[in-house]
C-alpha positions as CSV (number, residue, x, y, z in Angstrom):
1,M,26.7,1.3,-15.0
2,V,24.9,4.7,-16.2
3,A,25.2,4.8,-20.0
4,V,26.7,8.2,-21.1
5,G,26.5,9.9,-24.3
6,A,28.8,12.9,-25.6
7,F,28.9,16.2,-26.9
8,T,31.4,18.7,-27.8
9,T,31.3,22.3,-26.7
10,G,34.4,24.0,-28.3
11,A,37.6,22.3,-27.6
12,T,35.7,20.4,-24.3
13,T,33.8,17.0,-24.5
14,V,31.3,16.9,-21.8
15,T,29.8,13.4,-21.1
16,K,26.0,13.2,-19.8
17,P,23.7,10.3,-18.9
18,D,21.2,8.5,-21.3
19,P,17.7,9.0,-20.3
20,T,16.6,5.9,-18.7
21,P,15.4,3.3,-20.8
22,L,11.5,3.4,-20.9
23,G,11.1,-0.2,-19.4
24,R,13.3,0.4,-16.5
25,V,10.3,1.0,-14.1
26,V,8.8,-0.2,-11.2
27,P,6.1,-1.8,-11.8
28,A,6.6,-3.0,-15.0
29,P,4.6,-1.5,-17.6
30,A,2.0,-4.0,-19.6
31,S,4.2,-2.4,-22.7
32,V,6.9,-0.6,-23.5
33,R,7.6,0.9,-27.6
34,P,11.0,2.7,-27.4
35,G,11.8,4.8,-30.3
36,G,12.6,8.7,-31.1
37,S,14.7,11.4,-29.5
38,P,14.1,12.2,-25.9
39,Y,12.4,15.3,-24.4
40,R,14.4,17.7,-22.2
41,I,12.7,19.7,-19.4
42,T,14.0,23.3,-19.6
43,E,13.0,26.4,-18.0
44,A,10.6,27.2,-20.9
45,T,9.1,23.8,-19.7
46,V,5.0,24.3,-18.8
47,I,2.7,21.4,-17.4
48,R,-0.5,21.8,-19.5
49,V,-3.9,20.4,-17.5
50,D,-7.1,20.2,-18.5
51,D,-9.4,22.9,-16.7
52,T,-10.8,20.8,-14.0
53,P,-9.9,20.9,-10.1
54,K,-8.7,17.2,-9.8
55,A,-6.6,17.9,-13.0
56,H,-5.0,21.0,-11.9
57,R,-4.4,19.3,-8.0
58,I,-2.3,16.6,-10.2
59,G,-0.6,19.0,-12.3
60,E,0.6,20.8,-9.0
61,Y,1.7,17.5,-7.3
62,L,4.2,16.8,-10.3
63,A,5.4,20.5,-10.2
64,D,6.2,20.2,-6.4
65,I,8.4,17.1,-7.1
66,L,9.9,19.0,-10.0
67,R,10.5,22.4,-8.9
68,P,12.7,22.1,-6.0
69,S,15.7,20.1,-8.1
70,T,15.1,21.5,-11.3
71,G,15.3,24.8,-10.3
72,Y,12.5,25.7,-13.5
73,R,9.2,27.6,-12.9
74,L,7.0,24.6,-14.5
75,P,4.1,26.6,-14.8
76,L,0.7,25.4,-15.2
77,V,-1.1,26.1,-18.0
78,N,-4.7,25.1,-19.7
79,R,-3.4,25.8,-22.8
80,G,-0.7,26.1,-25.6
81,G,2.9,25.9,-24.8
82,S,5.7,23.0,-25.1
83,G,6.3,20.8,-22.1
84,I,4.6,17.8,-20.3
85,Q,0.9,17.3,-20.8
86,L,-1.6,15.3,-18.2
87,R,-4.6,14.6,-20.4
88,L,-8.2,12.9,-19.9
89,A,-9.5,11.6,-23.2
90,K,-12.0,8.4,-23.6
91,G,-10.0,5.0,-24.7
92,S,-9.5,1.6,-23.6
93,F,-7.4,3.0,-20.4
94,G,-9.8,1.7,-17.6
95,A,-9.9,3.3,-13.9
96,E,-6.3,3.6,-13.6
97,G,-4.7,2.7,-17.1
98,Y,-2.8,5.7,-18.8
99,R,-0.5,6.2,-22.4
100,L,2.8,7.5,-21.9
101,D,3.8,9.5,-25.3
102,S,7.6,10.8,-24.9
103,G,9.5,12.7,-28.2
104,P,11.3,15.6,-28.5
105,R,9.0,18.4,-28.5
106,G,7.5,17.2,-25.2
107,V,5.8,14.4,-23.1
108,V,2.2,13.8,-23.0
109,I,0.1,11.1,-20.2
110,T,-3.6,10.3,-21.5
111,A,-5.6,8.7,-19.2
112,G,-9.4,8.1,-18.9
113,E,-9.8,8.7,-15.5
114,Y,-7.8,11.0,-12.8
115,A,-6.2,7.9,-11.1
116,G,-4.5,6.9,-14.4
117,L,-3.1,10.4,-14.8
118,F,-1.4,10.3,-11.3
119,H,-0.2,6.9,-12.2
120,G,1.4,8.4,-15.4
121,V,3.0,11.0,-13.2
122,Q,4.6,8.1,-10.8
123,T,5.7,6.2,-14.1
124,L,7.3,10.2,-15.3
125,R,9.0,10.3,-11.9
126,Q,11.0,7.1,-12.4
127,L,12.0,8.3,-16.3
128,L,14.0,11.3,-15.1
129,P,17.1,11.1,-12.6
130,A,17.2,10.1,-9.2
131,A,17.7,13.8,-8.2
132,V,14.7,15.2,-9.4
133,E,13.3,13.7,-6.1
134,K,15.9,16.1,-3.9
135,K,14.8,19.2,-2.3
136,S,17.7,21.5,-3.7
137,V,18.9,22.7,-7.0
138,Q,20.5,19.9,-8.8
139,H,22.4,19.4,-11.9
140,G,20.6,18.3,-14.9
141,P,20.0,17.3,-17.8
142,W,16.2,16.2,-17.4
143,Q,15.5,13.8,-20.1
144,I,12.5,11.5,-20.9
145,A,13.5,8.9,-23.2
146,G,11.3,8.8,-26.4
147,G,8.4,6.2,-26.5
148,T,5.6,5.0,-26.1
149,I,4.1,3.3,-22.7
150,E,0.5,1.8,-22.7
151,D,-0.3,0.6,-18.7
152,S,-3.1,-1.0,-16.6
153,P,-2.9,-2.5,-13.8
154,R,-3.6,-6.5,-13.6
155,Y,-5.6,-6.5,-10.3
156,A,-8.1,-3.6,-9.0
157,Y,-7.0,-4.6,-5.3
158,R,-3.2,-3.3,-4.7
159,G,-2.8,-3.1,-0.9
160,A,-0.4,-2.6,1.9
161,M,-1.1,-2.7,6.0
162,L,0.2,-1.0,8.3
163,D,-0.4,-1.9,12.0
164,V,-0.6,1.3,13.9
165,S,-2.0,-0.6,17.4
166,R,1.2,-2.0,18.3
167,H,3.2,0.6,17.8
168,F,1.6,3.8,17.4
169,F,2.7,6.1,14.2
170,T,1.7,9.5,13.9
171,V,0.0,11.2,11.1
172,A,3.2,12.3,9.7
173,Q,4.5,9.1,9.7
174,V,1.4,7.5,8.2
175,K,1.8,10.2,5.0
176,R,5.1,9.3,4.7
177,Y,4.5,6.0,4.0
178,I,1.4,6.7,2.0
179,D,3.9,8.6,-0.4
180,Q,6.1,5.8,-0.9
181,L,3.0,3.3,-1.2
182,A,2.0,5.6,-4.1
183,L,5.3,5.7,-5.9
184,Y,4.3,2.2,-6.9
185,K,1.0,2.7,-8.0
186,I,-0.2,0.9,-4.9
187,N,-3.8,2.1,-4.4
188,E,-5.0,0.4,-0.7
189,L,-4.0,1.7,2.6
190,H,-5.2,-0.8,5.6
191,L,-4.6,0.8,8.4
192,H,-4.9,-2.1,11.6
193,L,-6.4,0.7,14.0
194,S,-7.5,-1.9,17.0
195,D,-5.4,-4.9,18.5
196,D,-4.6,-6.2,22.4
197,Q,-2.2,-3.7,22.6
198,G,-3.8,-0.5,21.9
199,W,-7.3,1.2,20.5
200,R,-5.9,3.8,17.8
201,I,-9.2,5.7,16.7
202,A,-11.2,7.9,18.8
203,I,-14.9,6.4,19.4
204,D,-17.5,9.1,20.5
205,S,-20.1,6.4,22.0
206,W,-17.2,4.5,23.8
207,P,-14.6,7.4,24.1
208,R,-12.4,5.5,26.5
209,L,-11.3,3.0,23.7
210,A,-9.2,5.8,22.5
211,T,-8.0,7.2,25.9
212,Y,-7.8,4.6,27.8
213,G,-7.2,1.4,25.5
214,G,-4.7,3.4,23.1
215,S,-2.9,4.7,26.3
216,T,0.0,1.9,25.4
217,E,2.0,-0.2,23.2
218,V,4.1,-2.9,23.2
219,G,6.7,-2.9,25.6
220,G,4.7,-0.3,27.5
221,G,5.1,3.4,25.5
222,T,3.0,5.7,25.7
223,G,0.8,4.8,22.8
224,G,-1.7,7.4,21.2
225,H,-4.5,7.8,18.7
226,Y,-5.6,9.5,15.9
227,T,-8.6,12.1,16.7
228,K,-11.4,12.0,14.0
229,D,-9.7,14.9,12.4
230,D,-6.7,13.1,12.5
231,Y,-8.1,10.3,10.8
232,R,-9.9,12.3,8.2
233,E,-7.0,14.5,7.5
234,I,-4.9,10.6,6.7
235,V,-7.8,10.0,4.6
236,R,-7.9,12.8,2.7
237,Y,-4.0,12.4,2.0
238,A,-4.3,9.4,0.7
239,A,-7.0,10.7,-1.7
240,S,-4.8,13.1,-2.8
241,R,-2.6,10.1,-3.9
242,F,-5.6,7.8,-5.3
243,L,-5.0,5.6,-2.4
244,E,-8.6,4.4,-0.1
245,V,-8.3,3.6,2.9
246,V,-9.6,0.5,4.7
247,P,-9.7,0.4,8.3
248,E,-9.5,-2.6,10.5
249,I,-11.4,-3.6,13.4
250,D,-10.2,-6.7,14.5
251,M,-12.8,-8.9,16.3
252,P,-13.7,-11.2,18.0
253,G,-10.0,-11.8,18.9
254,H,-7.2,-9.2,19.2
255,T,-9.5,-7.2,21.6
256,N,-7.8,-6.9,24.9
257,A,-7.4,-3.3,25.0
258,A,-11.4,-2.4,24.0
259,L,-12.0,-5.2,26.8
260,A,-10.0,-3.4,29.4
261,S,-11.6,-0.1,28.4
262,Y,-15.0,-1.6,29.5
263,A,-15.6,-4.2,31.8
264,D,-19.4,-4.6,30.6
265,L,-17.7,-5.9,27.2
266,N,-16.2,-9.3,29.4
267,C,-18.4,-12.1,30.0
268,D,-18.1,-12.4,33.6
269,G,-18.0,-7.8,33.8
270,V,-14.3,-7.8,34.9
271,A,-12.1,-5.8,32.5
272,P,-8.8,-7.5,32.2
273,P,-5.3,-5.1,32.5
274,L,-3.6,-3.4,29.6
275,Y,-1.8,-5.3,27.6
276,T,2.0,-4.7,26.2
277,G,3.4,-7.8,25.2
278,T,3.1,-9.5,22.1
279,D,1.6,-13.4,22.5
280,V,-1.8,-13.6,20.2
281,G,-5.2,-15.7,21.2
282,F,-5.7,-14.8,24.4
283,S,-8.5,-12.2,24.2
284,S,-12.7,-12.5,23.3
285,L,-15.3,-10.5,22.9
286,C,-18.3,-11.7,24.5
287,V,-20.4,-13.3,22.0
288,G,-23.7,-14.2,23.7
289,K,-24.0,-10.8,25.0
290,D,-26.1,-7.9,23.1
291,L,-24.0,-5.4,24.5
292,T,-21.4,-6.7,22.1
293,Y,-23.6,-5.9,19.0
294,R,-24.4,-2.5,20.1
295,F,-20.6,-2.0,20.8
296,V,-19.9,-3.5,17.2
297,D,-22.6,-1.0,15.3
298,D,-21.5,1.7,17.1
299,V,-17.9,1.5,16.3
300,I,-18.8,0.6,12.9
301,G,-21.1,3.3,12.2
302,E,-18.6,6.1,13.7
303,L,-15.8,4.8,11.2
304,A,-17.8,4.0,8.1
305,A,-19.1,7.7,8.5
306,L,-15.6,8.8,8.6
307,T,-14.4,6.5,5.4
308,P,-15.5,7.5,2.0
309,G,-13.8,4.4,0.7
310,R,-15.9,1.2,-0.2
311,Y,-14.3,-1.6,2.7
312,L,-14.2,-1.9,6.2
313,H,-12.1,-4.7,7.3
314,I,-13.1,-7.0,10.5
315,G,-10.4,-9.0,11.3
316,G,-11.3,-12.3,12.6
317,D,-7.9,-13.7,12.5
318,E,-6.4,-15.9,15.9
319,A,-9.9,-15.9,17.6
320,Q,-8.6,-19.3,19.3
321,S,-10.6,-18.1,23.1
322,T,-13.3,-18.0,20.8
323,S,-15.3,-21.4,20.4
324,H,-15.8,-22.5,16.3
325,E,-19.6,-22.4,17.0
326,D,-19.5,-18.8,18.8
327,Y,-16.9,-17.7,16.0
328,V,-19.6,-18.4,13.2
329,K,-22.5,-16.8,15.2
330,F,-20.5,-13.5,15.9
331,M,-19.5,-13.2,12.1
332,D,-23.0,-14.0,10.8
333,R,-24.1,-11.0,13.1
334,V,-21.1,-8.7,12.3
335,Q,-21.2,-9.2,8.7
336,P,-24.8,-7.6,8.3
337,I,-23.5,-4.5,10.5
338,V,-21.0,-3.3,8.0
339,T,-23.3,-3.7,5.2
340,K,-25.8,-1.6,6.7
341,H,-23.7,1.0,7.3
342,G,-22.6,1.3,3.2
343,K,-19.4,-0.9,3.8
344,T,-18.1,-4.5,2.4
345,V,-16.6,-6.6,4.6
346,I,-13.4,-7.7,4.5
347,A,-11.9,-10.3,6.7
348,W,-8.9,-12.6,7.2
349,H,-9.2,-15.9,5.2
350,Q,-10.5,-17.4,8.6
351,I,-14.0,-16.3,7.9
352,T,-14.2,-18.9,5.0
353,G,-14.9,-21.4,8.0
354,A,-18.3,-19.4,9.1
355,H,-20.7,-17.8,6.1
356,P,-19.3,-15.0,4.4
357,V,-21.9,-12.3,3.0
358,K,-22.3,-12.2,-0.7
359,G,-19.8,-9.8,-1.7
360,A,-17.2,-10.3,1.1
361,L,-13.4,-10.3,0.3
362,A,-11.3,-12.7,2.5
363,Q,-7.4,-11.7,3.1
364,Y,-5.2,-14.9,3.2
365,W,-2.3,-14.9,5.3
366,G,-1.3,-18.5,5.1
367,L,1.9,-20.3,4.4
368,D,3.2,-22.2,1.0
369,D,2.7,-25.2,3.7
370,T,-0.4,-24.1,5.3
371,D,-2.7,-27.4,6.1
372,A,-4.2,-28.5,2.7
373,A,-8.0,-28.9,4.3
374,E,-7.8,-24.9,5.4
375,K,-6.3,-23.9,1.8
376,A,-9.6,-26.3,0.5
377,Q,-11.6,-24.2,2.7
378,V,-10.2,-20.9,1.5
379,A,-10.7,-22.4,-2.4
380,E,-14.1,-23.9,-1.7
381,A,-15.3,-20.5,-0.5
382,A,-13.7,-18.6,-3.7
383,K,-15.5,-21.0,-6.0
384,N,-18.3,-20.1,-4.3
385,G,-18.1,-16.4,-5.2
386,T,-15.8,-15.0,-2.2
387,G,-13.2,-12.8,-3.5
388,L,-9.6,-13.5,-2.5
389,I,-6.9,-10.7,-1.5
390,L,-3.5,-12.5,-1.0
391,S,-1.1,-11.7,1.6
392,P,1.1,-15.1,2.1
393,A,2.8,-14.7,5.4
394,D,6.1,-16.4,4.1
395,R,5.7,-13.9,1.0
396,A,3.7,-11.1,1.5
397,Y,4.7,-10.1,5.2
398,L,6.8,-6.9,5.2
399,D,7.5,-7.8,9.3
400,M,9.7,-10.8,8.4
401,K,13.1,-11.0,8.8
402,Y,15.3,-11.1,5.8
403,T,18.4,-13.2,7.4
404,E,18.7,-14.9,10.5
405,D,21.0,-11.5,11.1
406,T,18.0,-8.9,10.4
407,P,18.0,-6.9,13.7
408,L,14.2,-5.9,12.9
409,G,11.5,-8.4,12.3
410,Q,9.9,-11.5,13.4
411,D,10.7,-15.0,11.7
412,W,7.8,-17.5,12.7
413,A,6.7,-17.6,8.9
414,G,10.6,-17.8,7.8
415,L,12.7,-16.0,6.5
416,V,12.0,-13.8,3.4
417,E,14.1,-12.4,1.2
418,V,13.7,-10.3,-1.8
419,K,13.7,-13.1,-4.4
420,R,11.1,-15.1,-2.2
421,S,8.8,-12.0,-1.7
422,Y,8.7,-11.5,-5.3
423,D,8.9,-14.9,-6.9
424,W,5.6,-16.1,-6.6
425,N,2.3,-15.3,-9.0
426,P,-0.7,-14.5,-7.0
427,G,-2.7,-16.4,-10.3
428,N,-2.0,-19.7,-9.2
429,Y,-0.7,-19.3,-5.9
430,L,-3.3,-21.4,-4.5
431,A,-4.9,-24.6,-6.1
432,G,-8.6,-25.2,-6.8
433,V,-9.2,-21.2,-6.7
434,P,-10.4,-19.9,-10.1
435,S,-8.3,-16.6,-11.3
436,S,-11.2,-14.6,-11.4
437,A,-11.2,-15.1,-7.2
438,I,-8.7,-13.2,-7.0
439,R,-9.0,-9.1,-6.3
440,G,-5.3,-8.7,-5.9
441,V,-2.7,-8.3,-3.3
442,E,-1.8,-6.7,-0.2
443,A,1.9,-6.6,1.4
444,P,0.9,-6.6,5.6
445,L,3.4,-4.6,8.0
446,W,3.0,-6.0,11.6
447,T,4.7,-3.6,14.1
448,E,5.9,-5.9,17.3
449,T,9.4,-5.0,16.6
450,L,9.2,-1.5,14.7
451,E,9.1,1.7,16.5
452,T,10.1,4.4,14.2
453,G,9.6,5.5,10.3
454,A,13.2,4.4,9.7
455,N,12.2,1.0,11.1
456,I,9.2,0.7,8.4
457,D,11.7,1.9,5.9
458,Y,13.7,-0.7,6.4
459,M,11.5,-3.8,6.3
460,A,9.0,-2.5,3.3
461,F,11.9,-1.5,1.4
462,P,13.0,-3.3,-1.2
463,R,10.6,-6.2,-0.8
464,L,7.6,-3.5,-1.5
465,P,7.9,-2.5,-5.0
466,G,7.7,-5.9,-5.9
467,L,4.3,-7.1,-4.3
468,A,3.7,-3.6,-5.6
469,E,4.3,-4.7,-9.6
470,L,2.7,-8.5,-8.6
471,G,-0.4,-6.4,-8.3
472,W,0.4,-4.1,-11.1
473,S,2.4,-5.8,-13.6
474,P,1.2,-8.7,-16.1
475,A,2.0,-11.8,-15.2
476,S,3.8,-12.2,-18.7
477,T,6.6,-9.5,-17.3
478,H,7.2,-11.4,-14.3
479,D,11.4,-12.3,-14.3
480,W,13.5,-12.1,-11.1
481,D,16.7,-11.9,-13.3
482,T,15.3,-9.0,-14.8
483,Y,13.4,-7.7,-12.2
484,K,16.6,-7.7,-10.1
485,V,18.2,-5.2,-12.3
486,R,15.2,-2.5,-12.2
487,L,14.9,-3.2,-8.6
488,A,18.3,-1.9,-8.1
489,A,18.0,0.8,-10.6
490,Q,15.6,2.1,-7.9
491,A,18.3,2.6,-5.3
492,P,19.2,6.6,-6.0
493,R,16.0,7.3,-5.6
494,W,15.6,5.9,-2.2
495,D,18.9,7.8,-1.1
496,A,17.2,10.9,-2.5
497,L,14.2,10.6,-0.6
498,G,15.9,9.3,2.5
499,I,14.6,5.8,2.7
500,D,16.5,3.7,4.6
501,Y,16.4,0.2,2.5
502,Y,17.6,-3.0,3.3
503,C,20.9,-3.9,0.9
504,S,19.9,-7.5,-0.3
505,P,23.0,-9.4,-1.3
506,Q,20.5,-10.4,-4.1
507,V,20.1,-7.5,-5.7
508,P,23.2,-5.4,-7.8
509,W,23.0,-2.2,-6.1
510,P,24.9,0.4,-7.7
511,A,27.6,1.7,-5.9
512,R,26.6,4.4,-3.0
């Protein structure tokens, strides 16, 4: 139910919605102090920014959201005027924190770094009526509740993975997903660029990887791949939303597309056919061949040169056709190649059965009931300095079915309704793991059954915002009963943005 106020104009009483409460934001802010009168955006409002290119770009981003729906000019200025101010200042904000102060004279977002200003803008969006997201002029009023929010993230790594290998997604579709991630303060986009069914990034030194290995997908479609300029555009666009791209080349397993492209990568010198099914565990690079490591060096070198971010993901999961001895040997040779090219290694948690290099991150994708010995292996690595990203499949995998009747997705990790996806604590999820080892969380979206942008929307929403909250918000804010109310309030915004979401019966959605 929307709260309303009333005012009288002559003999007519007009009702207007009250501003969104400061605390009705996803992810939940660290500190909320409501109070005082709201600020109302009008045709006289300006957006004041510091005189730097980055601040100007954030201001333009905000203006691009507000102008179509409000119909106001909202000019950017460097001084004077009343309205919305984006302000860099020294303080205890950290790399991504911010403070939002709202009152009748205006709204000020203050941060120590540009990322904090951008995250503050996302909070500001959610404090405005959902109609602000529309691309045509809407009725106001455009009010921001009075008070102060002070906010910073619980974890530095808050990720989402998009599998573009099982089904290929265009640059435009990836950009749309980036915009959705940014709204919930996610800061890492993990792109799964290679698998048995398709190789999706052009590599000049091995051109058939993309042209042949990328020519199909699950079900036998035409597939596709990103040129280097395509990939640069994804990286640029992500950076404009303060997301870092984490590219993944999965190996030594999940490599049929590469093996089909170059016969010499196979131990027997015979290229297998392209693969369009969904089985796993049947492919492996030839661990004993020197050519394998030249191939890895070439691929990682070209990809690292395209990627300004810190990380490069080398997969390492489901290598069922590689002996344990060969797996360890392979990882021992490949990790130094990644570090040689200036990147930090990320791999799926099976790397903890080898020798993770110093600084490497292991991404845990097991289940609540994963074998205790496997969990203990991960915990031991964490105690020895390996950082962990948590993506438990029966909690965080966005491709799991919500219910038995969900038309998309899989159920090998179980059914994952919205409450189950949200209701766990990364800080104590794995027994024996020191809390300092948890670097963050990530929500993977595998695409064996997903072919369209609408499919992505349906499986990501409404679970994605909850996983974003687990990464951002203090553990003290974690409460399903209050979260589901805040989540429900997001629905009109998704409608305005054209996001087709799953209407879980666990959430008290407003009438549509």
